[in-house]
N, CA, C and O atoms as CSV, one atom per row, in Angstrom:
chain,resi,resn,atom,element,x,y,z
A,1,UNK,N,N,62.935,113.691,81.539
A,1,UNK,CA,C,64.324,113.515,81.175
A,1,UNK,C,C,64.386,113.334,79.665
A,1,UNK,O,O,63.620,112.564,79.086
A,2,UNK,N,N,65.294,114.043,79.048
A,2,UNK,CA,C,65.395,113.954,77.598
A,2,UNK,C,C,65.956,112.597,77.188
A,2,UNK,O,O,66.585,111.893,77.978
A,3,UNK,N,N,65.713,112.266,75.960
A,3,UNK,CA,C,66.163,110.985,75.421
A,3,UNK,C,C,67.684,110.872,75.460
A,3,UNK,O,O,68.221,109.814,75.788
A,4,UNK,N,N,68.369,111.941,75.132
A,4,UNK,CA,C,69.833,111.922,75.116
A,4,UNK,C,C,70.379,111.720,76.531
A,4,UNK,O,O,71.294,110.927,76.751
A,5,UNK,N,N,69.796,112.455,77.484
A,5,UNK,CA,C,70.270,112.339,78.866
A,5,UNK,C,C,69.987,110.938,79.416
A,5,UNK,O,O,70.826,110.365,80.111
A,6,UNK,N,N,68.825,110.393,79.112
A,6,UNK,CA,C,68.474,109.055,79.575
A,6,UNK,C,C,69.433,108.026,78.984
A,6,UNK,O,O,69.899,107.132,79.690
A,7,UNK,N,N,69.726,108.149,77.698
A,7,UNK,CA,C,70.658,107.217,77.056
A,7,UNK,C,C,72.067,107.337,77.640
A,7,UNK,O,O,72.754,106.334,77.835
A,8,UNK,N,N,72.485,108.565,77.915
A,8,UNK,CA,C,73.806,108.768,78.508
A,8,UNK,C,C,73.860,108.156,79.904
A,8,UNK,O,O,74.854,107.527,80.268
A,9,UNK,N,N,72.801,108.336,80.682
A,9,UNK,CA,C,72.742,107.764,82.023
A,9,UNK,C,C,72.774,106.243,81.960
A,9,UNK,O,O,73.462,105.597,82.751
A,10,UNK,N,N,72.037,105.681,81.029
A,10,UNK,CA,C,72.029,104.225,80.875
A,10,UNK,C,C,73.404,103.718,80.445
A,10,UNK,O,O,73.853,102.669,80.907
A,11,UNK,N,N,74.069,104.459,79.561
A,11,UNK,CA,C,75.390,104.048,79.092
A,11,UNK,C,C,76.398,104.057,80.243
A,11,UNK,O,O,77.196,103.131,80.383
A,12,UNK,N,N,76.356,105.105,81.061
A,12,UNK,CA,C,77.259,105.184,82.209
A,12,UNK,C,C,76.977,104.036,83.173
A,12,UNK,O,O,77.904,103.402,83.677
A,13,UNK,N,N,75.704,103.772,83.427
A,13,UNK,CA,C,75.336,102.669,84.316
A,13,UNK,C,C,75.828,101.333,83.791
A,13,UNK,O,O,76.314,100.502,84.559
A,14,UNK,N,N,75.707,101.124,82.503
A,14,UNK,CA,C,76.169,99.883,81.888
A,14,UNK,C,C,77.685,99.741,82.007
A,14,UNK,O,O,78.189,98.658,82.301
A,15,UNK,N,N,78.401,100.825,81.782
A,15,UNK,CA,C,79.859,100.794,81.899
A,15,UNK,C,C,80.274,100.452,83.324
A,15,UNK,O,O,81.185,99.652,83.536
A,16,UNK,N,N,79.603,101.060,84.302
A,16,UNK,CA,C,79.914,100.777,85.705
A,16,UNK,C,C,79.683,99.303,86.013
A,16,UNK,O,O,80.509,98.670,86.671
A,17,UNK,N,N,78.572,98.755,85.546
A,17,UNK,CA,C,78.285,97.339,85.786
A,17,UNK,C,C,79.319,96.432,85.125
A,17,UNK,O,O,79.749,95.440,85.713
A,18,UNK,N,N,79.709,96.774,83.914
A,18,UNK,CA,C,80.699,95.961,83.212
A,18,UNK,C,C,82.054,96.007,83.908
A,18,UNK,O,O,82.721,94.982,84.045
A,19,UNK,N,N,82.456,97.187,84.343
A,19,UNK,CA,C,83.735,97.306,85.035
A,19,UNK,C,C,83.715,96.584,86.371
A,19,UNK,O,O,84.716,95.989,86.770
A,20,UNK,N,N,82.598,96.630,87.057
A,20,UNK,CA,C,82.484,95.932,88.340
A,20,UNK,C,C,82.588,94.427,88.137
A,20,UNK,O,O,83.149,93.723,88.977
A,21,UNK,N,N,82.059,93.937,87.042
A,21,UNK,CA,C,82.105,92.509,86.756
A,21,UNK,C,C,83.473,92.025,86.324
A,21,UNK,O,O,83.755,90.829,86.400
A,22,UNK,N,N,84.332,92.929,85.873
A,22,UNK,CA,C,85.661,92.537,85.400
A,22,UNK,C,C,86.611,92.200,86.535
A,22,UNK,O,O,87.484,91.345,86.381
A,23,UNK,N,N,86.453,92.847,87.645
A,23,UNK,CA,C,87.372,92.618,88.756
A,23,UNK,C,C,86.994,91.378,89.533
A,23,UNK,O,O,85.818,91.149,89.818
A,24,UNK,N,N,87.994,90.571,89.880
A,24,UNK,CA,C,87.741,89.406,90.709
A,24,UNK,C,C,87.642,89.816,92.161
A,24,UNK,O,O,88.060,90.909,92.541
A,25,UNK,N,N,87.098,88.952,92.948
A,25,UNK,CA,C,87.012,89.244,94.371
A,25,UNK,C,C,88.406,89.157,94.981
A,25,UNK,O,O,89.315,88.563,94.401
A,26,UNK,N,N,88.560,89.751,96.147
A,26,UNK,CA,C,89.853,89.705,96.845
A,26,UNK,C,C,90.271,88.261,97.110
A,26,UNK,O,O,91.445,87.907,97.001
A,27,UNK,N,N,89.284,87.436,97.461
A,27,UNK,CA,C,89.605,86.033,97.747
A,27,UNK,C,C,90.078,85.305,96.489
A,27,UNK,O,O,90.995,84.486,96.555
A,28,UNK,N,N,89.458,85.599,95.346
A,28,UNK,CA,C,89.891,84.972,94.097
A,28,UNK,C,C,91.315,85.397,93.752
A,28,UNK,O,O,92.129,84.579,93.324
A,29,UNK,N,N,91.607,86.680,93.941
A,29,UNK,CA,C,92.956,87.175,93.677
A,29,UNK,C,C,93.955,86.518,94.628
A,29,UNK,O,O,95.070,86.178,94.231
A,30,UNK,N,N,93.551,86.345,95.879
A,30,UNK,CA,C,94.426,85.703,96.861
A,30,UNK,C,C,94.695,84.254,96.471
A,30,UNK,O,O,95.831,83.789,96.569
A,31,UNK,N,N,93.677,83.544,96.037
A,31,UNK,CA,C,93.867,82.144,95.633
A,31,UNK,C,C,94.808,82.042,94.427
A,31,UNK,O,O,95.612,81.115,94.331
A,32,UNK,N,N,94.695,82.997,93.522
A,32,UNK,CA,C,95.600,83.024,92.377
A,32,UNK,C,C,97.037,83.272,92.835
A,32,UNK,O,O,97.970,82.650,92.328
A,33,UNK,N,N,97.211,84.177,93.787
A,33,UNK,CA,C,98.543,84.456,94.328
A,33,UNK,C,C,99.108,83.225,95.029
A,33,UNK,O,O,100.301,82.941,94.923
A,34,UNK,N,N,98.259,82.502,95.739
A,34,UNK,CA,C,98.707,81.283,96.424
A,34,UNK,C,C,99.173,80.248,95.402
A,34,UNK,O,O,100.191,79.588,95.608
A,35,UNK,N,N,98.441,80.104,94.314
A,35,UNK,CA,C,98.848,79.147,93.281
A,35,UNK,C,C,100.202,79.522,92.690
A,35,UNK,O,O,101.050,78.660,92.464
A,36,UNK,N,N,100.399,80.819,92.441
A,36,UNK,CA,C,101.697,81.265,91.920
A,36,UNK,C,C,102.786,81.016,92.957
A,36,UNK,O,O,103.886,80.575,92.624
A,37,UNK,N,N,102.468,81.304,94.214
A,37,UNK,CA,C,103.423,81.045,95.286
A,37,UNK,C,C,103.785,79.575,95.370
A,37,UNK,O,O,104.948,79.228,95.578
A,38,UNK,N,N,102.792,78.707,95.208
A,38,UNK,CA,C,103.045,77.261,95.240
A,38,UNK,C,C,104.015,76.842,94.135
A,38,UNK,O,O,104.876,75.988,94.343
A,39,UNK,N,N,103.865,77.450,92.965
A,39,UNK,CA,C,104.768,77.137,91.854
A,39,UNK,C,C,106.197,77.545,92.197
A,39,UNK,O,O,107.138,76.786,91.967
A,40,UNK,N,N,106.352,78.741,92.745
A,40,UNK,CA,C,107.690,79.181,93.151
A,40,UNK,C,C,108.249,78.278,94.247
A,40,UNK,O,O,109.427,77.923,94.225
A,41,UNK,N,N,107.403,77.909,95.203
A,41,UNK,CA,C,107.854,77.048,96.301
A,41,UNK,C,C,108.348,75.709,95.759
A,41,UNK,O,O,109.397,75.220,96.179
A,42,UNK,N,N,107.604,75.120,94.837
A,42,UNK,CA,C,107.999,73.831,94.260
A,42,UNK,C,C,109.341,73.924,93.540
A,42,UNK,O,O,110.082,72.945,93.454
A,43,UNK,N,N,109.640,75.116,93.025
A,43,UNK,CA,C,110.915,75.341,92.338
A,43,UNK,C,C,111.996,75.875,93.278
A,43,UNK,O,O,113.050,76.335,92.838
A,44,UNK,N,N,111.714,75.803,94.578
A,44,UNK,CA,C,112.649,76.222,95.627
A,44,UNK,C,C,113.004,77.697,95.552
A,44,UNK,O,O,114.087,78.103,95.975
A,45,UNK,N,N,112.103,78.491,95.021
A,45,UNK,CA,C,112.267,79.945,94.983
A,45,UNK,C,C,111.450,80.522,96.137
A,45,UNK,O,O,110.404,81.141,95.942
A,46,UNK,N,N,111.965,80.297,97.341
A,46,UNK,CA,C,111.196,80.569,98.552
A,46,UNK,C,C,110.912,82.051,98.772
A,46,UNK,O,O,109.848,82.406,99.281
A,47,UNK,N,N,111.831,82.902,98.403
A,47,UNK,CA,C,111.614,84.338,98.574
A,47,UNK,C,C,110.467,84.822,97.689
A,47,UNK,O,O,109.624,85.606,98.125
A,48,UNK,N,N,110.443,84.349,96.449
A,48,UNK,CA,C,109.355,84.718,95.539
A,48,UNK,C,C,108.030,84.153,96.031
A,48,UNK,O,O,107.007,84.837,96.002
A,49,UNK,N,N,108.052,82.911,96.479
A,49,UNK,CA,C,106.829,82.290,97.001
A,49,UNK,C,C,106.312,83.071,98.200
A,49,UNK,O,O,105.112,83.314,98.322
A,50,UNK,N,N,107.220,83.459,99.081
A,50,UNK,CA,C,106.834,84.206,100.276
A,50,UNK,C,C,106.161,85.524,99.911
A,50,UNK,O,O,105.195,85.927,100.559
A,51,UNK,N,N,106.658,86.188,98.895
A,51,UNK,CA,C,106.048,87.453,98.461
A,51,UNK,C,C,104.599,87.246,98.040
A,51,UNK,O,O,103.726,88.035,98.402
A,52,UNK,N,N,104.344,86.195,97.280
A,52,UNK,CA,C,102.970,85.919,96.852
A,52,UNK,C,C,102.091,85.528,98.033
A,52,UNK,O,O,100.949,85.975,98.134
A,53,UNK,N,N,102.613,84.703,98.917
A,53,UNK,CA,C,101.822,84.284,100.076
A,53,UNK,C,C,101.492,85.470,100.975
A,53,UNK,O,O,100.363,85.599,101.450
A,54,UNK,N,N,102.469,86.328,101.208
A,54,UNK,CA,C,102.214,87.498,102.052
A,54,UNK,C,C,101.220,88.445,101.393
A,54,UNK,O,O,100.436,89.099,102.080
A,55,UNK,N,N,101.248,88.521,100.070
A,55,UNK,CA,C,100.264,89.336,99.360
A,55,UNK,C,C,98.853,88.796,99.532
A,55,UNK,O,O,97.897,89.568,99.607
A,56,UNK,N,N,98.718,87.491,99.595
A,56,UNK,CA,C,97.402,86.865,99.763
A,56,UNK,C,C,96.892,86.996,101.188
A,56,UNK,O,O,95.692,86.877,101.436
A,57,UNK,N,N,97.790,87.240,102.115
A,57,UNK,CA,C,97.435,87.281,103.533
A,57,UNK,C,C,96.418,88.372,103.861
A,57,UNK,O,O,95.603,88.203,104.768
A,58,UNK,N,N,96.458,89.483,103.138
A,58,UNK,CA,C,95.518,90.579,103.397
A,58,UNK,C,C,94.071,90.138,103.184
A,58,UNK,O,O,93.186,90.504,103.957
A,59,UNK,N,N,93.840,89.360,102.145
A,59,UNK,CA,C,92.479,88.920,101.833
A,59,UNK,C,C,92.065,87.701,102.643
A,59,UNK,O,O,90.874,87.462,102.842
A,60,UNK,N,N,93.039,86.929,103.110
A,60,UNK,CA,C,92.735,85.686,103.818
A,60,UNK,C,C,93.564,85.581,105.097
A,60,UNK,O,O,94.346,84.642,105.241
A,61,UNK,N,N,93.412,86.522,106.025
A,61,UNK,CA,C,94.289,86.554,107.203
A,61,UNK,C,C,94.119,85.388,108.169
A,61,UNK,O,O,95.008,85.133,108.981
A,62,UNK,N,N,93.012,84.684,108.101
A,62,UNK,CA,C,92.761,83.592,109.042
A,62,UNK,C,C,92.954,82.207,108.434
A,62,UNK,O,O,92.637,81.204,109.073
A,63,UNK,N,N,93.466,82.141,107.217
A,63,UNK,CA,C,93.637,80.860,106.538
A,63,UNK,C,C,94.848,80.119,107.113
A,63,UNK,O,O,95.981,80.564,106.929
A,64,UNK,N,N,94.628,78.997,107.806
A,64,UNK,CA,C,95.754,78.293,108.439
A,64,UNK,C,C,96.744,77.717,107.428
A,64,UNK,O,O,97.944,77.672,107.701
A,65,UNK,N,N,96.266,77.279,106.273
A,65,UNK,CA,C,97.165,76.725,105.259
A,65,UNK,C,C,98.101,77.803,104.715
A,65,UNK,O,O,99.268,77.538,104.430
A,66,UNK,N,N,97.582,79.010,104.576
A,66,UNK,CA,C,98.404,80.116,104.094
A,66,UNK,C,C,99.493,80.448,105.115
A,66,UNK,O,O,100.643,80.690,104.749
A,67,UNK,N,N,99.126,80.459,106.384
A,67,UNK,CA,C,100.122,80.708,107.432
A,67,UNK,C,C,101.180,79.600,107.456
A,67,UNK,O,O,102.357,79.870,107.697
A,68,UNK,N,N,100.766,78.367,107.209
A,68,UNK,CA,C,101.715,77.260,107.146
A,68,UNK,C,C,102.690,77.464,105.985
A,68,UNK,O,O,103.895,77.259,106.137
A,69,UNK,N,N,102.167,77.868,104.829
A,69,UNK,CA,C,103.028,78.098,103.666
A,69,UNK,C,C,104.059,79.197,103.960
A,69,UNK,O,O,105.235,79.069,103.620
A,70,UNK,N,N,103.599,80.269,104.594
A,70,UNK,CA,C,104.502,81.370,104.937
A,70,UNK,C,C,105.590,80.872,105.887
A,70,UNK,O,O,106.767,81.191,105.714
A,71,UNK,N,N,105.196,80.097,106.878
A,71,UNK,CA,C,106.172,79.548,107.819
A,71,UNK,C,C,107.178,78.637,107.150
A,71,UNK,O,O,108.363,78.671,107.482
A,72,UNK,N,N,106.722,77.821,106.211
A,72,UNK,CA,C,107.633,76.916,105.504
A,72,UNK,C,C,108.635,77.701,104.660
A,72,UNK,O,O,109.809,77.337,104.581
A,73,UNK,N,N,108.168,78.776,104.034
A,73,UNK,CA,C,109.092,79.617,103.259
A,73,UNK,C,C,110.150,80.223,104.169
A,73,UNK,O,O,111.342,80.185,103.863
A,74,UNK,N,N,109.707,80.776,105.281
A,74,UNK,CA,C,110.649,81.411,106.205
A,74,UNK,C,C,111.641,80.387,106.758
A,74,UNK,O,O,112.825,80.687,106.915
A,75,UNK,N,N,111.164,79.196,107.049
A,75,UNK,CA,C,112.047,78.120,107.522
A,75,UNK,C,C,113.099,77.802,106.463
A,75,UNK,O,O,114.284,77.686,106.774
A,76,UNK,N,N,112.666,77.663,105.222
A,76,UNK,CA,C,113.588,77.331,104.134
A,76,UNK,C,C,114.533,78.477,103.790
A,76,UNK,O,O,115.587,78.254,103.195
A,77,UNK,N,N,114.166,79.690,104.157
A,77,UNK,CA,C,115.037,80.842,103.938
A,77,UNK,C,C,116.014,81.046,105.097
A,77,UNK,O,O,116.777,82.011,105.115
A,78,UNK,N,N,115.980,80.119,106.071
A,78,UNK,CA,C,116.887,80.212,107.206
A,78,UNK,C,C,116.436,81.204,108.259
A,78,UNK,O,O,117.251,81.743,109.008
A,79,UNK,N,N,115.142,81.441,108.313
A,79,UNK,CA,C,114.578,82.361,109.299
A,79,UNK,C,C,113.573,81.621,110.178
A,79,UNK,O,O,112.394,81.975,110.198
A,80,UNK,N,N,114.025,80.596,110.907
A,80,UNK,CA,C,113.082,79.777,111.675
A,80,UNK,C,C,112.341,80.552,112.759
A,80,UNK,O,O,111.196,80.226,113.070
A,81,UNK,N,N,112.973,81.572,113.341
A,81,UNK,CA,C,112.268,82.323,114.390
A,81,UNK,C,C,111.111,83.131,113.811
A,81,UNK,O,O,110.150,83.429,114.520
A,82,UNK,N,N,111.194,83.489,112.521
A,82,UNK,CA,C,110.090,84.192,111.857
A,82,UNK,C,C,109.010,83.227,111.387
A,82,UNK,O,O,107.908,83.644,111.030
A,83,UNK,N,N,109.327,81.944,111.388
A,83,UNK,CA,C,108.391,80.949,110.866
A,83,UNK,C,C,107.269,80.638,111.839
A,83,UNK,O,O,106.251,80.064,111.451
A,84,UNK,N,N,107.444,81.007,113.086
A,84,UNK,CA,C,106.441,80.677,114.110
A,84,UNK,C,C,105.354,81.719,114.130
A,84,UNK,O,O,104.418,81.620,114.924
């Protein structure tokens, strides 16, 4: 393998590794969304909070606290039958 080709291959590999390291895990992104949702919930912006919580649900579908938060938002939005 020529020196130029080897260097190009190494550069591409390095870029791939760096880009992979930049992205957070799905769970980290979900936790960030939950924190934002909590802020909206505390400010009684239940619809906005619900959007963040539902976005986190994909990464954390079995989290009971997340389901509780979603239910509380729906309850506060006057949708108690959706809260269950």
